[in-house]
C-alpha positions as CSV (number, residue, x, y, z in Angstrom):
1,M,71.7,20.9,111.4
2,G,69.2,22.4,109.0
3,Q,66.4,22.2,111.6
4,L,68.6,24.1,114.0
5,H,69.1,27.0,111.5
6,L,65.4,27.1,110.8
7,L,64.6,27.3,114.6
8,L,67.0,30.1,115.1
9,A,65.6,32.1,112.2
10,T,62.1,31.6,113.5
11,F,63.1,32.8,117.0
12,V,64.7,36.0,115.6
13,L,61.7,36.8,113.5
14,L,59.1,36.3,116.3
15,S,61.0,37.8,119.2
16,P,59.9,41.3,120.3
17,G,62.0,44.1,118.8
18,G,63.8,41.6,116.6
19,D,63.4,43.9,113.6
20,C,64.7,47.0,115.5
21,S,68.1,47.3,113.9
22,Y,69.3,50.7,112.5
23,R,67.9,49.9,109.1
24,H,64.5,49.4,110.7
25,L,64.7,52.3,113.2
26,L,64.6,55.0,110.6
27,P,61.5,53.7,108.8
28,H,59.9,53.4,112.2
29,L,60.6,57.1,112.8
30,S,59.5,58.1,109.3
31,R,56.1,56.5,109.9
32,E,55.8,58.1,113.3
33,L,57.0,61.6,112.4
34,N,56.4,61.8,108.7
35,F,59.5,64.1,108.4
36,E,60.4,65.7,105.1
37,F,64.2,65.6,105.4
38,V,66.9,64.7,107.8
39,V,69.8,66.7,109.2
40,L,72.9,64.8,110.1
41,L,75.2,66.5,112.6
42,G,78.7,65.2,113.0
43,N,80.7,62.3,111.4
44,S,78.1,59.7,110.6
45,D,78.3,56.0,110.0
46,P,77.8,55.2,106.3
47,I,75.0,52.8,107.2
48,W,72.8,55.8,108.2
49,Q,73.1,57.5,104.9
50,K,72.6,54.3,103.0
51,T,69.4,53.6,105.0
52,L,68.1,57.2,104.5
53,F,68.7,56.9,100.7
54,Q,66.5,53.8,100.7
55,L,63.5,55.7,102.4
56,P,64.1,58.0,100.4
57,V,64.4,61.4,102.0
58,P,66.7,64.4,101.4
59,I,69.7,64.7,103.7
60,I,71.6,67.8,105.0
61,Q,75.0,66.9,106.2
62,I,76.8,69.2,108.7
63,N,80.2,68.2,109.7
64,E,81.4,68.4,113.3
65,E,84.2,70.8,112.3
66,S,81.6,73.4,111.1
67,K,81.0,76.5,113.2
68,E,78.4,78.2,111.0
69,N,74.7,78.6,111.7
70,Y,72.8,77.3,108.7
71,H,69.4,78.9,109.9
72,L,67.5,75.6,109.7
73,G,63.8,76.1,109.3
74,F,64.0,79.6,107.8
75,D,64.3,78.7,104.2
76,Q,63.2,75.0,104.6
77,S,60.3,73.2,106.2
78,K,60.4,72.9,110.0
79,N,59.3,69.3,109.7
80,F,62.6,67.5,109.9
81,L,64.5,65.0,112.0
82,T,68.0,65.8,113.4
83,I,70.4,62.9,114.0
84,V,73.4,63.8,116.1
85,F,76.5,61.5,116.2
86,V,78.2,61.8,119.6
87,H,81.8,60.6,119.9
88,E,84.1,60.7,122.9
89,S,84.4,64.6,123.0
90,S,80.8,65.8,123.0
91,E,81.3,69.5,123.6
92,R,81.9,70.5,120.0
93,I,78.9,68.6,118.6
94,L,76.6,69.8,121.3
95,D,77.6,73.4,120.6
96,L,76.9,72.8,116.9
97,L,73.5,71.4,117.8
98,H,72.7,74.4,120.0
99,V,73.8,76.9,117.3
100,N,71.7,75.3,114.5
101,L,68.7,74.1,116.6
102,G,68.6,76.7,119.4
103,F,65.1,78.2,118.5
104,L,63.7,75.0,117.1
105,N,64.0,73.2,120.4
106,T,60.8,71.2,120.2
107,L,61.8,69.4,117.0
108,P,62.8,65.7,117.4
109,V,66.5,65.0,117.9
110,L,68.0,61.5,117.8
111,M,71.4,61.1,119.5
112,V,73.6,58.2,118.4
113,L,76.3,57.4,120.9
114,E,79.2,56.1,118.9
115,K,81.4,55.2,121.9
116,E,80.4,53.2,124.9
117,S,82.2,55.6,127.2
118,V,79.8,58.4,126.4
119,R,77.3,58.8,129.3
120,V,73.8,59.6,128.2
121,Y,72.4,61.2,131.3
122,P,74.8,64.2,131.4
123,L,73.8,64.7,127.7
124,F,70.1,64.9,128.7
125,E,70.9,67.3,131.5
126,W,72.7,69.5,129.0
127,C,69.7,69.3,126.6
128,W,67.2,70.3,129.3
129,H,69.5,73.2,130.4
130,H,69.4,74.4,126.8
131,Q,65.7,73.8,126.4
132,L,65.9,71.0,123.9
133,L,62.8,69.0,124.8
134,N,62.3,66.1,122.3
135,V,65.6,64.2,122.6
136,V,66.0,60.5,122.3
137,A,69.3,58.6,122.4
138,V,70.5,55.1,121.3
139,G,73.7,53.5,122.3
140,R,76.4,51.7,120.4
141,D,74.9,48.4,121.4
142,F,71.4,49.3,120.0
143,E,71.6,46.4,117.5
144,K,71.6,44.0,120.4
145,S,69.8,45.8,123.3
146,Q,67.1,47.7,121.3
147,I,67.0,50.2,124.2
148,I,66.2,53.8,123.6
149,Y,66.9,56.5,126.2
150,S,64.9,59.6,126.7
151,Y,64.0,62.1,129.5
152,S,60.9,63.9,130.7
153,P,61.3,67.2,132.6
154,F,57.8,67.3,133.9
155,P,57.1,67.6,136.8
156,I,60.8,66.9,137.6
157,L,63.7,65.8,135.5
158,Q,63.4,62.0,134.9
159,F,65.5,59.6,132.8
160,I,63.7,56.9,130.9
161,E,64.9,53.6,129.4
162,R,62.6,51.7,127.0
163,R,62.8,48.7,124.8
164,L,61.9,49.5,121.3
165,E,59.0,47.5,119.9
166,N,56.8,47.8,116.8
167,S,54.1,49.7,118.7
168,T,56.5,52.0,120.6
169,L,56.0,55.7,120.3
170,I,59.6,57.0,120.2
171,F,59.0,60.7,120.5
172,E,56.2,61.2,123.1
173,S,54.4,64.5,123.5
174,H,55.5,66.2,126.7
175,L,53.6,69.5,126.3
176,E,50.0,68.2,126.4
177,D,50.3,67.3,130.0
178,L,52.9,69.1,132.2
179,Q,51.9,67.0,135.2
180,G,51.7,69.9,137.6
181,Y,55.0,71.5,136.5
182,S,55.6,75.0,137.8
183,V,56.0,77.4,134.9
184,P,57.8,80.6,135.8
185,I,56.0,83.6,134.4
186,A,55.7,87.4,135.0
187,L,52.3,89.0,135.3
188,G,51.5,92.6,134.9
189,G,49.5,95.3,133.1
190,S,46.4,97.3,133.9
191,S,42.7,96.9,133.8
192,P,40.6,95.9,131.9
193,R,43.1,93.4,130.5
194,L,44.2,92.3,134.0
195,I,41.9,92.5,137.0
196,V,43.2,91.3,140.3
197,Y,41.3,91.2,143.6
198,R,40.8,89.1,146.7
199,G,37.9,86.8,147.0
200,S,35.8,86.1,150.1
201,D,38.4,83.4,151.2
202,G,41.3,85.9,150.9
203,Q,42.8,84.3,147.9
204,L,43.9,86.3,144.9
205,I,41.5,86.1,141.9
206,F,42.9,86.9,138.5
207,S,40.3,88.0,135.9
208,G,40.1,90.0,132.7
209,P,41.3,88.6,129.4
210,V,44.9,88.1,130.7
211,G,43.8,86.6,134.0
212,N,41.4,84.2,132.4
213,L,44.0,83.2,129.8
214,M,46.3,82.3,132.6
215,K,43.7,80.1,134.3
216,C,42.9,78.4,131.0
217,F,46.6,77.6,130.4
218,E,46.9,76.0,133.8
219,Q,43.8,73.9,133.3
220,R,44.5,72.8,129.8
221,Y,48.1,71.8,130.3
222,N,47.9,70.7,133.9
223,C,50.5,73.1,135.3
224,K,50.8,75.9,137.8
225,M,52.1,79.3,136.9
226,V,54.4,80.8,139.5
227,Q,55.9,84.2,139.7
228,P,59.5,84.4,140.9
229,Y,59.1,88.1,141.6
230,P,56.8,89.4,144.4
231,F,53.4,90.3,143.2
232,N,51.5,93.3,144.7
233,K,47.9,93.6,143.6
234,T,47.8,97.3,144.8
235,S,50.8,98.2,142.6
236,I,50.9,96.0,139.6
237,Q,53.9,96.4,137.4
238,P,53.5,98.0,134.0
239,A,53.5,95.5,131.2
240,R,56.5,97.0,129.4
241,Q,58.7,96.8,132.6
242,L,58.4,93.0,132.5
243,I,60.2,92.5,129.2
244,G,63.5,92.5,131.0
245,A,62.5,89.5,133.1
246,V,61.8,87.5,129.9
247,R,65.0,88.6,128.2
248,N,67.3,87.7,131.1
249,G,65.8,84.2,131.3
250,S,64.1,84.7,134.7
251,V,60.8,83.6,133.3
252,Q,59.5,81.7,130.3
253,F,57.1,84.4,129.2
254,A,55.2,87.4,130.6
255,L,51.4,87.6,130.6
256,A,51.7,91.3,130.1
257,A,50.0,92.7,127.0
258,I,52.3,95.1,125.1
259,Y,52.8,96.4,121.6
260,P,55.9,94.9,120.0
261,D,59.2,96.6,119.2
262,F,60.9,96.1,115.9
263,P,62.2,93.7,114.8
264,F,59.3,91.5,115.6
265,S,61.2,88.8,117.6
266,G,60.6,87.4,121.1
267,Y,56.8,87.9,121.1
268,T,53.8,85.6,120.8
269,Y,50.9,85.6,118.4
270,P,48.8,88.8,118.9
271,I,45.9,88.5,121.3
272,E,44.2,91.6,119.8
273,L,44.6,94.5,117.4
274,M,44.6,97.8,119.3
275,S,43.6,101.3,118.2
276,W,45.1,104.2,120.2
277,C,43.0,107.3,120.3
278,L,42.6,110.6,122.1
279,M,39.8,110.8,124.8
280,M,39.0,114.4,125.1
281,P,36.7,116.2,127.6
282,V,33.3,117.1,126.3
283,P,33.4,120.9,125.4
284,S,32.2,123.2,128.1
285,E,29.0,125.1,127.9
286,V,29.0,128.5,126.2
287,P,29.1,131.3,129.0
288,H,25.6,132.7,129.7
289,S,26.9,136.2,128.9
290,L,27.2,135.2,125.2
291,F,23.7,134.0,124.7
292,Y,22.5,137.5,123.7
293,S,24.8,137.6,120.7
294,L,24.5,133.9,119.8
295,V,20.8,134.2,118.9
296,F,21.6,136.3,115.9
297,D,24.5,135.3,113.7
298,P,26.1,138.4,111.9
299,L,24.3,137.7,108.6
300,T,20.9,137.5,110.2
301,F,21.6,140.6,112.3
302,W,22.6,142.8,109.4
303,L,19.8,141.5,107.2
304,T,17.3,142.5,109.9
305,I,18.9,146.0,110.1
306,L,18.6,146.3,106.3
307,V,14.9,145.3,106.4
308,M,14.3,147.9,109.1
309,V,16.1,150.6,107.0
310,V,13.9,149.7,104.0
311,I,10.7,149.8,106.0
312,S,11.8,153.1,107.6
313,L,12.5,154.6,104.2
314,T,9.2,153.4,102.8
315,L,7.2,154.7,105.8
316,S,8.9,158.1,105.7
317,L,8.2,158.5,102.0
318,A,4.6,157.4,102.4
319,L,4.1,159.9,105.3
320,R,5.5,162.7,103.2
321,L,3.3,161.7,100.3
322,H,0.2,162.2,102.4
323,G,1.3,165.5,103.9
324,Y,2.9,164.3,107.2
325,R,6.3,165.5,108.3
326,A,9.3,163.1,108.5
327,S,12.8,164.2,109.5
328,F,15.9,163.3,107.5
329,T,17.1,160.7,110.1
330,E,13.7,158.9,110.1
331,H,14.4,158.0,106.5
332,F,17.1,155.6,107.7
333,L,15.6,154.4,111.0
334,H,12.1,155.5,111.9
335,D,11.2,155.6,115.5
336,S,7.9,153.7,114.9
337,C,9.8,151.0,113.0
338,L,12.4,150.6,115.7
339,R,9.8,150.4,118.5
340,G,7.6,148.0,116.5
341,V,10.4,145.6,115.7
342,L,11.3,145.6,119.4
343,A,7.6,144.8,120.3
344,Q,7.1,148.2,122.0
345,P,4.2,150.5,121.6
346,F,4.8,153.2,118.9
347,Y,3.0,156.4,117.7
348,E,0.6,156.2,114.8
349,V,-0.6,159.2,112.9
350,L,-4.3,160.1,113.2
351,R,-6.5,158.9,110.3
352,A,-3.6,157.1,108.6
353,P,-4.1,156.3,105.0
354,A,-4.4,152.7,103.9
355,L,-0.8,152.6,102.6
356,V,0.6,153.8,105.9
357,R,-1.6,151.4,107.9
358,G,-0.3,148.5,105.7
359,I,3.2,149.5,106.6
360,Y,2.3,149.7,110.3
361,M,0.9,146.2,109.9
362,V,4.1,144.9,108.4
363,I,6.0,146.4,111.3
364,C,3.8,144.7,113.8
365,V,4.1,141.3,112.2
366,L,7.9,141.7,111.9
367,G,8.1,142.7,115.5
368,I,6.0,139.7,116.7
369,L,8.1,137.2,114.6
370,I,11.5,138.6,115.6
371,T,10.6,138.9,119.3
372,A,9.1,135.4,119.4
373,W,12.1,133.9,117.6
374,Y,14.6,135.7,119.8
375,N,12.8,134.7,123.0
376,S,12.4,131.1,122.0
377,Y,16.1,130.8,121.0
378,F,17.2,132.6,124.1
379,S,15.0,130.4,126.4
380,T,16.4,127.3,124.7
381,F,20.0,128.4,125.3
382,V,19.2,129.1,129.0
383,T,17.6,125.7,129.6
384,S,20.0,123.7,127.4
385,A,23.1,125.7,126.8
386,P,25.1,125.1,123.6
387,R,28.7,123.9,123.9
388,Q,31.9,125.2,122.6
389,A,33.3,123.8,119.4
390,P,34.6,120.2,119.8
391,F,38.2,119.1,119.2
392,T,38.4,118.0,115.6
393,S,42.1,118.1,115.0
394,Y,45.4,118.3,116.8
395,E,45.6,122.0,115.9
396,S,42.4,122.7,117.7
397,I,43.8,121.0,120.8
398,E,47.0,123.0,120.5
399,H,45.1,126.2,120.4
400,S,43.1,125.3,123.5
401,N,44.2,125.2,127.1
402,V,43.6,121.4,127.4
403,E,46.6,119.1,127.7
404,V,46.7,115.4,126.8
405,V,48.1,113.2,129.7
406,I,50.4,110.4,128.5
407,W,52.7,107.9,130.1
408,K,56.4,108.6,129.2
409,P,57.1,105.1,127.6
410,E,53.9,105.4,125.5
411,Y,54.9,108.9,124.5
412,E,58.4,107.7,123.3
413,K,56.7,104.8,121.4
414,L,54.3,107.3,119.9
415,I,57.1,109.5,118.6
416,Q,58.9,106.5,117.3
417,I,56.0,105.2,115.3
418,S,54.6,108.5,114.1
419,E,57.2,111.1,113.4
420,S,54.5,113.6,112.4
421,M,53.4,113.9,116.0
422,R,56.6,115.6,117.0
423,K,55.2,119.0,115.9
424,Y,52.3,118.5,118.4
425,T,54.5,117.8,121.5
426,S,53.2,120.9,123.2
427,I,49.8,119.3,123.7
428,F,51.1,116.5,125.8
429,R,51.6,116.4,129.6
430,I,54.1,113.6,130.2
431,K,53.8,111.5,133.3
432,S,56.8,109.3,134.4
433,D,55.1,107.5,137.3
434,Y,52.8,104.8,135.9
435,Q,50.5,104.6,139.0
436,E,50.1,108.4,139.0
437,F,49.2,108.2,135.3
438,L,46.5,105.5,135.9
439,Q,45.0,107.4,138.8
440,L,44.7,110.6,136.8
441,R,43.3,108.8,133.8
442,D,40.6,107.0,135.9
443,S,39.7,110.2,137.9
444,F,37.6,111.7,135.1
445,D,39.5,115.0,135.5
446,T,38.1,117.1,132.7
447,R,41.0,119.5,132.8
448,Y,43.0,117.0,130.6
449,G,42.6,114.7,127.7
450,Y,44.0,111.2,127.8
451,M,45.6,108.6,125.4
452,M,43.1,105.8,125.4
453,P,43.0,102.4,123.7
454,L,39.5,101.5,122.3
455,E,39.3,98.6,124.6
456,K,39.5,100.8,127.7
457,W,37.2,103.4,126.0
458,S,34.4,100.8,125.8
459,L,34.4,100.7,129.6
460,I,34.4,104.5,129.9
461,K,31.5,104.7,127.6
462,E,29.5,102.1,129.6
463,Q,30.4,103.9,132.8
464,Q,29.2,107.3,131.5
465,K,25.8,105.9,130.8
466,V,25.0,106.4,134.5
467,F,26.1,110.0,134.3
468,S,23.6,112.8,133.9
469,S,25.8,114.1,131.1
470,P,28.9,112.5,129.6
471,L,32.2,114.0,130.5
472,F,34.5,112.6,127.8
473,T,34.2,111.7,124.2
474,L,36.4,109.9,121.7
475,R,36.7,110.7,118.1
476,E,38.1,108.0,115.8
477,D,39.5,110.6,113.5
478,L,41.8,111.6,116.3
479,C,43.2,108.1,116.6
480,V,47.0,108.1,116.5
481,Y,47.1,104.7,114.8
482,H,44.9,101.7,114.2
483,T,45.4,97.9,114.3
484,I,48.6,97.8,116.5
485,P,49.2,94.1,117.5
486,I,49.1,93.4,121.2
487,V,51.4,90.5,122.2
488,F,53.1,88.8,125.1
489,P,56.9,88.8,125.5
490,I,58.3,85.3,125.4
491,A,61.8,83.9,125.4
492,D,63.1,83.1,121.9
493,N,63.9,79.5,122.8
494,S,60.9,78.9,125.2
495,I,59.4,75.4,124.8
496,F,56.0,76.9,125.8
497,R,55.6,79.1,122.8
498,Q,53.6,76.6,120.8
499,P,51.2,75.7,123.6
500,L,50.6,79.3,124.5
501,E,50.0,80.4,120.9
502,R,47.7,77.4,120.3
503,L,45.7,78.5,123.3
504,I,45.5,82.1,122.1
505,L,44.2,80.9,118.7
506,D,41.7,78.6,120.3
507,V,40.2,81.1,122.8
508,T,40.0,83.7,119.9
509,A,38.3,81.3,117.5
510,T,35.8,80.1,120.1
511,G,34.8,83.6,121.2
512,L,36.1,83.2,124.7
513,L,38.5,86.2,124.4
514,A,35.6,88.5,123.3
515,R,33.5,87.1,126.1
516,W,36.2,88.0,128.6
517,R,36.4,91.5,127.2
518,D,32.6,91.9,127.5
519,M,32.7,90.8,131.2
520,A,35.5,93.2,132.1
521,L,33.0,95.9,133.3
522,T,31.2,93.4,135.6
523,E,34.5,92.0,136.9
524,M,35.9,95.5,137.7
525,V,32.7,96.4,139.6
526,K,32.9,93.2,141.5
527,A,36.6,93.8,142.3
528,G,35.8,97.3,143.5
529,Q,38.0,98.9,140.9
530,L,35.1,100.7,139.2
531,Q,32.1,102.4,140.7
532,L,28.9,103.1,138.8
533,V,28.3,106.6,140.3
534,D,27.4,109.8,138.6
535,R,30.7,111.8,138.4
536,S,29.2,114.6,136.4
537,Q,27.6,117.7,137.9
538,P,23.8,117.4,137.7
539,K,21.9,120.4,136.4
540,E,20.3,122.4,139.1
541,F,18.5,125.7,139.3
542,R,20.9,128.6,138.8
543,A,20.0,132.2,139.5
544,M,21.1,134.9,137.1
545,K,24.5,136.3,138.0
546,V,26.1,139.6,137.4
547,E,28.5,138.1,134.9
548,D,25.6,136.8,132.8
549,L,24.8,140.3,131.9
550,E,28.3,141.1,130.8
551,Q,27.4,141.9,127.2
552,V,24.4,144.0,128.4
553,W,26.6,146.0,130.8
554,I,29.2,146.5,128.0
555,A,26.6,147.6,125.5
556,G,24.8,149.8,128.0
557,G,28.1,151.4,129.1
558,F,29.2,152.0,125.6
559,M,25.8,153.6,124.7
560,L,25.9,155.6,127.9
561,G,29.4,156.9,127.2
562,L,28.4,157.7,123.6
563,A,25.3,159.6,124.9
564,T,27.4,161.4,127.4
565,M,29.8,162.5,124.8
566,V,26.9,163.7,122.5
567,F,25.4,165.5,125.5
568,I,28.6,167.3,126.2
569,G,29.0,168.2,122.6
570,E,25.5,169.6,122.5
571,L,26.2,171.7,125.6
572,L,29.4,173.0,124.1
573,W,27.5,173.8,120.9
574,S,24.7,175.7,122.7
575,W,27.3,177.6,124.8
576,R,29.5,178.4,121.9
577,N,28.7,182.2,121.8
578,R,29.2,182.5,125.6
579,L,32.4,180.6,125.5
580,R,33.6,182.7,122.6
581,R,33.0,185.9,124.6
582,I,34.8,184.4,127.7
583,L,37.8,183.4,125.6
584,T,37.9,186.8,124.0
585,G,37.8,188.6,127.4
586,I,40.6,186.4,128.7
587,L,42.8,187.2,125.7
588,W,42.0,191.0,125.9
589,F,42.8,191.0,129.6
590,R,46.2,189.2,129.0
591,N,47.1,191.7,126.2
592,L,46.1,194.6,128.5
593,T,48.4,193.4,131.3
594,T,51.3,192.9,129.0
């Protein structure tokens, strides 16, 4: 009889899974998961608590009657195991599971079926419908059968039964290999983030940072991204219009780069930090008619006049000192001084003394210098015209006739983020149609300025290198704001959040994301979305026009009018006696007739 007991004990110890009772299942899970605490949902058997106390690990007990959300994972570590005790009526305990573990749906969950009447497969269907991925179940007969139940949704929903052994991996990783699963997504945005074109075989090619990220996700996780909505490459949806598809559950996430709304929920890890600036047209050239007055600034002009007055006074006094006549007006502006400064021939007295000759020499040198300087400056302006003052502030834009084109949702976001921009609303030209906004922004229309992210500006800057002269410029001191995170919308309970964010971090750390941005210009040229042609107006020979002499005509007309008035005044002064006699005769004749 003793030999029989020894044989039975040896059989139990050596048989596979013979140590897989409840009290050995939890240590097995502890070694596999290395969890920090355990959450017990429902009315648990005391043996589970007793076994957990022996590990030992902390326990959070939530009774089945509870309806509260304890926000697990917010104030505690997210490294925990959830054990759910399912009795005959499973609706209440499943609702409690969904409430407390809804957004932590990739954490391990162990279901303990307390009744043999509870069917495990409908429970797994409910779990997949509520996006609870890592769920394993054990039946009431687990002590005898050592069978664990699980499911895999990839590529289709499959139910799995396994016999637990010492080497069994209870919670298998499902997200490393999706086995060709079709992940529903939405795709949108604009270049250079997303570049779409057809290859030589007629197939759509997705490029740019977003397109390449999509291909990397498919290759790394062995899946295929499908779009439940029709995709038109000629009219790609704006990124912000795809948020609704994510929020209503039509897709898992949207590969559409947007800036987040507050509160920051329902978005992935940022793929970049964007600066939003104003791209303004290069100031136009100064009209040719203003060149004559631009050579001398007011200070230089009046200083030259003062020097001429001093030289005229000195020359007049020197001439009077040596017995020559000088009128009163010549003390202020001598005819010889004026003609000499203008590089014209002037009259010199015969046998002029040394002092007078020295003054004449000063006049000649001054005339040569001023004439040479004026001509050189004027020639420079004609060959390379100066430009108007650049836009250095929002006030300077407001005082100009240039409007800033902006898409309506971006304008609303701008006002929301920066309240100080409300007082500059008059500078914006708001466009409601997204495609119209893109066409106008990419047309290099210098009548307007444009809101431009720095990523897009890098392409504009490279494109302008083939221009004979740049058409637009961007000043970083006119940036509305810096370092705005650019993210992807994603469902709050999406099981693909962790794989997508891990991929974003990896492509950023390895430099792939920066490489994709650098290749955007080449990809857009290849896709036919960007042409390296000179959109500026090359400089050509330009004949002088009538309007170029506007200031000359104005000055000449003013002087001619002034001379005419002086001439008329002189005539009236010389005819004063004759006019007096005529007026006297008219008055005498009127008195005589009356």
